Backbone atoms as SQL, in Angstrom:
CREATE TABLE atoms (id INTEGER PRIMARY KEY, chain TEXT, resi INTEGER, resn TEXT, atom TEXT, x REAL, y REAL, z REAL);
INSERT INTO atoms VALUES
  (1, 'A', 1, 'MET', 'N', -1.249, -27.964, 35.568),
  (2, 'A', 1, 'MET', 'CA', -0.060, -27.625, 34.939),
  (3, 'A', 1, 'MET', 'C', -0.445, -26.989, 33.704),
  (4, 'A', 2, 'ARG', 'N', 0.262, -25.813, 33.145),
  (5, 'A', 2, 'ARG', 'CA', -0.105, -25.177, 31.955),
  (6, 'A', 2, 'ARG', 'C', 0.303, -25.758, 30.838),
  (7, 'A', 3, 'THR', 'N', -0.531, -25.517, 29.706),
  (8, 'A', 3, 'THR', 'CA', -0.127, -26.167, 28.559),
  (9, 'A', 3, 'THR', 'C', 0.100, -24.970, 27.481),
  (10, 'A', 4, 'PRO', 'N', 1.076, -25.234, 26.550),
  (11, 'A', 4, 'PRO', 'CA', 1.390, -23.998, 25.842),
  (12, 'A', 4, 'PRO', 'C', 0.135, -23.607, 24.809),
  (13, 'A', 5, 'GLY', 'N', 0.243, -22.345, 24.741),
  (14, 'A', 5, 'GLY', 'CA', -0.946, -21.801, 23.774),
  (15, 'A', 5, 'GLY', 'C', -0.674, -22.150, 22.352),
  (16, 'A', 6, 'HIS', 'N', -1.371, -21.640, 21.484),
  (17, 'A', 6, 'HIS', 'CA', -1.148, -21.856, 19.857),
  (18, 'A', 6, 'HIS', 'C', 0.279, -21.153, 19.627),
  (19, 'A', 7, 'ALA', 'N', 0.774, -21.627, 18.703),
  (20, 'A', 7, 'ALA', 'CA', 2.115, -21.145, 18.080),
  (21, 'A', 7, 'ALA', 'C', 1.844, -19.818, 17.221),
  (22, 'A', 8, 'LYS', 'N', 2.690, -18.914, 17.524),
  (23, 'A', 8, 'LYS', 'CA', 2.496, -17.676, 16.643),
  (24, 'A', 8, 'LYS', 'C', 2.579, -17.911, 15.275),
  (25, 'A', 9, 'LYS', 'N', 1.775, -17.032, 14.570),
  (26, 'A', 9, 'LYS', 'CA', 1.719, -17.044, 13.044),
  (27, 'A', 9, 'LYS', 'C', 3.086, -16.639, 12.628),
  (28, 'A', 10, 'VAL', 'N', 3.465, -17.438, 11.660),
  (29, 'A', 10, 'VAL', 'CA', 4.984, -17.318, 10.894),
  (30, 'A', 10, 'VAL', 'C', 4.696, -16.543, 9.625),
  (31, 'A', 11, 'LYS', 'N', 5.383, -15.201, 9.679),
  (32, 'A', 11, 'LYS', 'CA', 5.154, -14.339, 8.510),
  (33, 'A', 11, 'LYS', 'C', 6.367, -14.334, 7.677),
  (34, 'A', 12, 'ASN', 'N', 6.058, -14.103, 6.471),
  (35, 'A', 12, 'ASN', 'CA', 6.967, -13.983, 5.310),
  (36, 'A', 12, 'ASN', 'C', 8.087, -15.022, 5.325),
  (37, 'A', 13, 'VAL', 'N', 7.748, -16.296, 5.659),
  (38, 'A', 13, 'VAL', 'CA', 8.599, -17.440, 5.573),
  (39, 'A', 13, 'VAL', 'C', 8.090, -18.434, 4.620),
  (40, 'A', 14, 'THR', 'N', 8.984, -18.807, 3.642),
  (41, 'A', 14, 'THR', 'CA', 8.439, -19.993, 2.800),
  (42, 'A', 14, 'THR', 'C', 9.563, -21.190, 2.998),
  (43, 'A', 15, 'ASN', 'N', 9.006, -22.260, 2.593),
  (44, 'A', 15, 'ASN', 'CA', 9.805, -23.509, 2.565),
  (45, 'A', 15, 'ASN', 'C', 9.858, -23.941, 0.979),
  (46, 'A', 16, 'ASP', 'N', 11.129, -24.127, 0.534),
  (47, 'A', 16, 'ASP', 'CA', 11.524, -24.328, -0.891),
  (48, 'A', 16, 'ASP', 'C', 11.993, -25.729, -0.787),
  (49, 'A', 17, 'VAL', 'N', 11.900, -26.426, -1.925),
  (50, 'A', 17, 'VAL', 'CA', 12.697, -27.883, -2.032),
  (51, 'A', 17, 'VAL', 'C', 13.956, -27.603, -2.357),
  (52, 'A', 18, 'ILE', 'N', 14.315, -26.558, -3.157),
  (53, 'A', 18, 'ILE', 'CA', 15.765, -26.448, -3.709),
  (54, 'A', 18, 'ILE', 'C', 16.520, -25.341, -2.434),
  (55, 'A', 19, 'ASP', 'N', 15.886, -24.265, -2.337),
  (56, 'A', 19, 'ASP', 'CA', 16.452, -23.344, -1.246),
  (57, 'A', 19, 'ASP', 'C', 16.300, -23.680, 0.109),
  (58, 'A', 20, 'GLY', 'N', 15.368, -24.481, 0.489),
  (59, 'A', 20, 'GLY', 'CA', 15.155, -24.635, 2.019),
  (60, 'A', 20, 'GLY', 'C', 14.193, -23.624, 2.592),
  (61, 'A', 21, 'LYS', 'N', 14.533, -23.223, 3.823),
  (62, 'A', 21, 'LYS', 'CA', 13.573, -22.245, 4.322),
  (63, 'A', 21, 'LYS', 'C', 14.215, -20.730, 3.956),
  (64, 'A', 22, 'ARG', 'N', 13.158, -20.009, 3.424),
  (65, 'A', 22, 'ARG', 'CA', 13.557, -18.651, 3.097),
  (66, 'A', 22, 'ARG', 'C', 12.536, -17.600, 3.626),
  (67, 'A', 23, 'GLY', 'N', 13.271, -16.692, 4.167),
  (68, 'A', 23, 'GLY', 'CA', 12.474, -15.460, 4.767),
  (69, 'A', 23, 'GLY', 'C', 12.791, -14.065, 4.319),
  (70, 'A', 24, 'MET', 'N', 11.673, -13.383, 4.368),
  (71, 'A', 24, 'MET', 'CA', 11.819, -12.078, 3.786),
  (72, 'A', 24, 'MET', 'C', 11.547, -10.800, 5.005),
  (73, 'A', 25, 'ILE', 'N', 12.764, -10.016, 4.802),
  (74, 'A', 25, 'ILE', 'CA', 12.633, -8.880, 5.818),
  (75, 'A', 25, 'ILE', 'C', 12.295, -7.659, 5.235),
  (76, 'A', 26, 'TYR', 'N', 11.751, -6.649, 6.051),
  (77, 'A', 26, 'TYR', 'CA', 11.416, -5.369, 5.586),
  (78, 'A', 26, 'TYR', 'C', 12.377, -4.570, 5.898),
  (79, 'A', 27, 'ILE', 'N', 12.874, -3.607, 4.687),
  (80, 'A', 27, 'ILE', 'CA', 13.899, -2.674, 5.029),
  (81, 'A', 27, 'ILE', 'C', 13.046, -1.346, 4.578),
  (82, 'A', 28, 'PRO', 'N', 13.145, -0.400, 5.365),
  (83, 'A', 28, 'PRO', 'CA', 12.522, 0.945, 4.553),
  (84, 'A', 28, 'PRO', 'C', 13.417, 1.609, 3.651),
  (85, 'A', 29, 'ASP', 'N', 12.813, 2.275, 2.753),
  (86, 'A', 29, 'ASP', 'CA', 13.707, 3.201, 1.752),
  (87, 'A', 29, 'ASP', 'C', 14.482, 4.102, 2.390),
  (88, 'A', 30, 'GLN', 'N', 15.771, 4.321, 1.956),
  (89, 'A', 30, 'GLN', 'CA', 16.782, 5.080, 2.404),
  (90, 'A', 30, 'GLN', 'C', 16.662, 6.412, 1.564),
  (91, 'A', 31, 'LYS', 'N', 16.370, 7.514, 2.380),
  (92, 'A', 31, 'LYS', 'CA', 16.126, 8.958, 1.792),
  (93, 'A', 31, 'LYS', 'C', 17.668, 9.642, 1.749),
  (94, 'A', 32, 'ILE', 'N', 18.151, 9.519, 0.483),
  (95, 'A', 32, 'ILE', 'CA', 19.686, 9.776, 0.591),
  (96, 'A', 32, 'ILE', 'C', 19.923, 11.223, 0.828),
  (97, 'A', 33, 'SER', 'N', 18.841, 12.156, 0.435),
  (98, 'A', 33, 'SER', 'CA', 19.020, 13.584, 0.927),
  (99, 'A', 33, 'SER', 'C', 19.167, 13.789, 2.450),
  (100, 'A', 34, 'LYS', 'N', 18.822, 12.883, 3.222),
  (101, 'A', 34, 'LYS', 'CA', 18.803, 13.004, 4.690),
  (102, 'A', 34, 'LYS', 'C', 19.961, 12.320, 5.333),
  (103, 'A', 35, 'LEU', 'N', 20.813, 11.472, 4.544),
  (104, 'A', 35, 'LEU', 'CA', 21.952, 10.661, 5.171),
  (105, 'A', 35, 'LEU', 'C', 22.944, 11.680, 5.446),
  (106, 'A', 36, 'THR', 'N', 23.648, 11.201, 6.491),
  (107, 'A', 36, 'THR', 'CA', 24.826, 12.191, 6.898),
  (108, 'A', 36, 'THR', 'C', 26.238, 11.684, 6.084),
  (109, 'A', 37, 'LEU', 'N', 26.755, 12.636, 5.843),
  (110, 'A', 37, 'LEU', 'CA', 27.916, 12.408, 4.904),
  (111, 'A', 37, 'LEU', 'C', 29.206, 11.822, 6.042),
  (112, 'A', 38, 'THR', 'N', 29.978, 11.109, 5.370),
  (113, 'A', 38, 'THR', 'CA', 31.130, 10.583, 5.904),
  (114, 'A', 38, 'THR', 'C', 31.989, 11.714, 6.703),
  (115, 'A', 39, 'LYS', 'N', 32.913, 11.335, 7.475),
  (116, 'A', 39, 'LYS', 'CA', 33.701, 12.233, 8.311),
  (117, 'A', 39, 'LYS', 'C', 34.857, 12.837, 7.531),
  (118, 'A', 40, 'ASP', 'N', 35.155, 12.318, 6.372),
  (119, 'A', 40, 'ASP', 'CA', 36.155, 12.807, 5.626),
  (120, 'A', 40, 'ASP', 'C', 35.557, 14.304, 5.013),
  (121, 'A', 41, 'ILE', 'N', 34.381, 14.514, 4.964),
  (122, 'A', 41, 'ILE', 'CA', 34.205, 16.016, 4.498),
  (123, 'A', 41, 'ILE', 'C', 34.655, 17.158, 5.280),
  (124, 'A', 42, 'LYS', 'N', 34.945, 16.771, 6.657),
  (125, 'A', 42, 'LYS', 'CA', 35.479, 17.841, 7.682),
  (126, 'A', 42, 'LYS', 'C', 36.814, 18.392, 7.047),
  (127, 'A', 43, 'GLY', 'N', 37.714, 17.128, 6.716),
  (128, 'A', 43, 'GLY', 'CA', 39.007, 17.695, 6.081),
  (129, 'A', 43, 'GLY', 'C', 38.937, 18.437, 4.828),
  (130, 'A', 44, 'LEU', 'N', 37.888, 18.268, 3.852),
  (131, 'A', 44, 'LEU', 'CA', 37.657, 18.726, 2.918),
  (132, 'A', 44, 'LEU', 'C', 37.427, 20.233, 3.013),
  (133, 'A', 45, 'LYS', 'N', 36.487, 20.544, 3.935),
  (134, 'A', 45, 'LYS', 'CA', 36.107, 22.005, 4.140),
  (135, 'A', 45, 'LYS', 'C', 37.118, 22.644, 4.828),
  (136, 'A', 46, 'ARG', 'N', 38.079, 22.077, 5.664),
  (137, 'A', 46, 'ARG', 'CA', 39.120, 22.726, 6.290),
  (138, 'A', 46, 'ARG', 'C', 40.191, 23.123, 5.073),
  (139, 'A', 47, 'GLU', 'N', 40.263, 22.440, 4.190),
  (140, 'A', 47, 'GLU', 'CA', 41.177, 22.750, 2.807),
  (141, 'A', 47, 'GLU', 'C', 40.534, 23.815, 2.148),
  (142, 'A', 48, 'ARG', 'N', 39.117, 23.613, 2.038),
  (143, 'A', 48, 'ARG', 'CA', 38.682, 24.788, 1.445),
  (144, 'A', 48, 'ARG', 'C', 38.708, 26.210, 2.014),
  (145, 'A', 49, 'ARG', 'N', 38.658, 26.088, 3.358),
  (146, 'A', 49, 'ARG', 'CA', 38.837, 27.362, 4.349),
  (147, 'A', 49, 'ARG', 'C', 40.165, 28.081, 3.960),
  (148, 'A', 50, 'ASP', 'N', 41.331, 27.020, 4.226),
  (149, 'A', 50, 'ASP', 'CA', 42.773, 27.443, 3.916),
  (150, 'A', 50, 'ASP', 'C', 43.006, 27.884, 2.581),
  (151, 'A', 51, 'ALA', 'N', 42.389, 27.319, 1.598),
  (152, 'A', 51, 'ALA', 'CA', 42.530, 27.763, 0.323),
  (153, 'A', 51, 'ALA', 'C', 41.832, 29.130, 0.095),
  (154, 'A', 52, 'LYS', 'N', 40.713, 29.481, 0.741),
  (155, 'A', 52, 'LYS', 'CA', 40.003, 30.758, 0.687),
  (156, 'A', 52, 'LYS', 'C', 40.927, 31.766, 1.323),
  (157, 'A', 53, 'LYS', 'N', 41.686, 31.493, 2.367),
  (158, 'A', 53, 'LYS', 'CA', 42.530, 32.374, 3.186),
  (159, 'A', 53, 'LYS', 'C', 43.643, 32.864, 2.286),
  (160, 'A', 54, 'ASN', 'N', 44.257, 31.664, 1.614),
  (161, 'A', 54, 'ASN', 'CA', 45.520, 31.945, 0.962),
  (162, 'A', 54, 'ASN', 'C', 45.431, 32.084, -0.522),
  (163, 'A', 55, 'LYS', 'N', 43.980, 32.388, -1.032),
  (164, 'A', 55, 'LYS', 'CA', 43.667, 32.839, -2.241),
  (165, 'A', 55, 'LYS', 'C', 44.265, 31.870, -3.380),
  (166, 'A', 56, 'GLY', 'N', 43.663, 30.581, -3.187),
  (167, 'A', 56, 'GLY', 'CA', 43.868, 29.649, -4.346),
  (168, 'A', 56, 'GLY', 'C', 45.075, 28.655, -4.010),
  (169, 'A', 57, 'HIS', 'N', 45.896, 28.872, -2.754),
  (170, 'A', 57, 'HIS', 'CA', 47.030, 28.089, -2.445),
  (171, 'A', 57, 'HIS', 'C', 46.560, 27.076, -1.423),
  (172, 'A', 58, 'SER', 'N', 45.820, 26.241, -1.812),
  (173, 'A', 58, 'SER', 'CA', 45.174, 25.306, -0.759),
  (174, 'A', 58, 'SER', 'C', 46.353, 24.249, -0.225),
  (175, 'A', 59, 'LYS', 'N', 47.282, 23.747, -0.888),
  (176, 'A', 59, 'LYS', 'CA', 48.455, 22.983, -0.475),
  (177, 'A', 59, 'LYS', 'C', 49.640, 23.726, -0.040),
  (178, 'A', 60, 'LYS', 'N', 50.390, 23.236, 0.793),
  (179, 'A', 60, 'LYS', 'CA', 51.639, 23.769, 1.384),
  (180, 'A', 60, 'LYS', 'C', 52.741, 23.682, -0.014),
  (181, 'A', 61, 'GLN', 'N', 53.424, 24.582, -0.036),
  (182, 'A', 61, 'GLN', 'CA', 54.385, 24.645, -1.294),
  (183, 'A', 61, 'GLN', 'C', 55.779, 24.104, -0.829),
  (184, 'A', 62, 'LYS', 'N', 56.494, 23.265, -1.420),
  (185, 'A', 62, 'LYS', 'CA', 57.772, 22.635, -1.007),
  (186, 'A', 62, 'LYS', 'C', 58.671, 23.833, -0.938),
  (187, 'A', 63, 'VAL', 'N', 59.637, 23.573, 0.049),
  (188, 'A', 63, 'VAL', 'CA', 60.521, 24.798, 0.291),
  (189, 'A', 63, 'VAL', 'C', 61.826, 23.924, 0.053),
  (190, 'A', 64, 'ASN', 'N', 62.938, 24.666, -0.882),
  (191, 'A', 64, 'ASN', 'CA', 64.176, 24.133, -1.165),
  (192, 'A', 64, 'ASN', 'C', 65.127, 24.204, 0.236),
  (193, 'A', 65, 'PRO', 'N', 65.832, 23.193, 0.493),
  (194, 'A', 65, 'PRO', 'CA', 66.696, 23.365, 1.749),
  (195, 'A', 65, 'PRO', 'C', 67.986, 23.993, 1.498),
  (196, 'A', 66, 'GLU', 'N', 68.126, 24.324, 0.320),
  (197, 'A', 66, 'GLU', 'CA', 69.487, 25.070, -0.086),
  (198, 'A', 66, 'GLU', 'C', 69.597, 26.480, 0.498);
């Protein structure tokens, strides 16, 4: 019959009387310059294109029903 081998080394885990078992995780630094922007930018780009075509009139003007 096989016997279990030695237990794996527990890394970055501490036991504290007040907090109990605490562990630390590794999170790499986020490079903000390489993050993708949200999908809302697509709408802003469309508005800019429309404004360029209409020479400053990016929004539709209200028309009086009279």
